[in-house]
C-alpha positions in Angstrom: 141.5 216.3 96.1 138.6 216.0 98.5 138.3 212.5 100.1 134.9 210.8 99.5 133.1 209.8 102.6 132.1 206.1 102.6 130.0 204.6 105.4 130.4 200.9 106.1 127.3 199.2 104.8 125.9 196.4 107.0 122.8 194.2 106.9 120.9 192.8 109.9 118.3 190.1 110.6 115.7 191.0 113.2 114.2 187.7 114.3 111.4 187.3 116.9 109.7 184.1 117.9 107.2 183.5 120.8 108.0 186.9 122.4 111.8 186.6 122.2 114.5 188.1 119.9 117.4 186.2 118.5 120.7 187.8 119.3 124.3 186.6 119.0 127.0 187.0 121.7 130.3 187.8 120.0 133.9 188.7 120.7 134.7 192.3 119.7 137.6 194.7 120.2 135.4 196.0 123.1 134.9 192.6 124.7 132.0 190.2 124.6 129.0 192.0 123.1 125.4 191.3 122.0 124.3 192.0 118.5 121.5 191.2 116.1 122.7 188.7 113.5 124.5 191.2 111.2 127.5 192.0 109.2 129.0 193.7 106.2 127.4 193.7 102.8 129.7 191.9 100.3 130.5 193.1 96.8 127.9 191.9 94.2 125.4 190.9 97.0 121.9 192.3 97.4 121.1 193.6 100.9 118.5 190.8 101.2 121.0 188.1 100.3 123.5 189.6 102.7 121.0 189.5 105.6 120.2 185.8 104.8 123.9 184.9 104.6 124.9 186.8 107.8 122.1 185.2 109.8 123.2 181.7 108.6 126.8 182.4 109.3 126.2 183.8 112.8 123.2 181.6 114.0 123.5 178.4 111.9 119.8 179.0 111.1 118.2 179.7 107.7 116.6 183.2 107.8 113.5 183.9 105.8 113.0 187.6 105.4 109.4 188.9 105.6 109.8 192.7 105.7 112.2 195.5 105.4 112.5 197.0 108.9 114.4 200.1 108.2 117.6 201.9 107.3 119.8 203.0 110.3 123.0 205.0 110.8 125.4 205.1 113.7 128.8 206.5 114.3 131.5 205.1 116.5 135.3 205.1 117.1 137.2 201.9 116.5 140.7 202.6 117.8 141.9 205.7 115.8 139.2 205.3 113.2 135.9 207.2 113.1 133.4 204.8 111.5 129.9 205.4 110.3 127.7 202.4 109.8 124.7 202.3 107.5 122.5 199.3 108.4 119.7 197.8 106.3 117.6 195.7 108.6 115.1 193.0 107.7 112.7 191.2 109.9 111.7 187.6 109.4 111.9 184.1 110.9 114.4 181.3 111.2 114.2 177.6 111.2 115.9 175.3 113.7 119.7 175.4 113.8 121.4 173.2 111.2 123.0 170.3 113.0 126.8 170.4 112.8 127.0 173.8 111.3 129.6 175.9 113.1 129.0 179.5 114.0 131.1 182.3 112.4 134.4 183.1 113.8 134.0 185.3 116.9 130.4 184.3 117.6 130.2 182.6 121.0 126.5 181.6 120.9 122.9 182.3 119.9 120.7 183.8 122.6 116.9 184.3 122.7 115.9 187.3 124.8 112.7 188.9 125.8 112.3 192.6 124.8 112.9 193.5 128.5 116.1 191.5 128.6 117.3 193.1 125.4 116.5 196.6 126.8 118.2 195.8 130.1 121.4 194.6 128.5 122.0 197.8 126.4 125.4 198.4 128.0 126.5 195.1 126.4 125.2 195.9 122.9 127.6 196.1 120.0 125.9 199.4 119.1 122.7 201.4 119.8 121.2 199.9 116.7 120.6 196.6 118.4 118.0 198.0 120.7 116.6 200.5 118.1 115.9 197.6 115.6 114.2 195.6 118.3 112.2 198.7 119.4 111.1 199.4 115.8 110.0 195.8 115.4 108.0 195.9 118.6 106.4 199.1 117.3 105.2 197.3 114.2 107.4 199.0 111.7 107.4 197.0 108.4 108.0 197.9 104.8 107.7 195.5 101.8 110.8 193.7 100.8 110.7 195.3 97.4 111.3 198.7 99.1 115.0 197.8 98.4 115.7 197.8 94.7 118.8 196.1 93.3 119.7 196.7 89.7 120.8 193.6 87.8 124.2 195.2 87.3 125.0 194.3 90.9 124.7 190.6 90.1 126.4 191.1 86.7 129.5 192.5 88.5 129.6 189.5 90.8 129.2 187.0 87.9 131.9 188.8 85.9 134.3 188.5 88.8 133.6 184.8 89.0 132.6 185.0 92.6 130.4 182.1 93.8 126.8 182.9 94.3 
């Protein structure tokens, strides 16, 4: 039987404010890396909800999506595994950090960087998608949020499983 290829689906929040981009510095198997607030999409979760959740977990800030930035793919090796990531990126804004809220495990800190600083730090990026998302945002790429359709069956599966919303 032929094995079905399944990319790892991730969501990302691309956040700019006063000429700087919000990144996170995180521990990875490859050492300390910079990334956009991002992570894996969870079962029963819409991509938009996933981006909001990931931004909150990694930055302690509430993310308000304003546009779909794009869909991105990248391939990498993680040990013996060959992994392809499919990233759905949203742009928007964040409020101030929530006092007392801890950052997700592995996240060292939030860091605001100018586009030049992000570009200059590419050797420390978790993937090439970090810079590509920033570059696309700088170029003015924006799509309406409703460009991503989520059928109600996704929520129904989550509700049936009893998972918290």
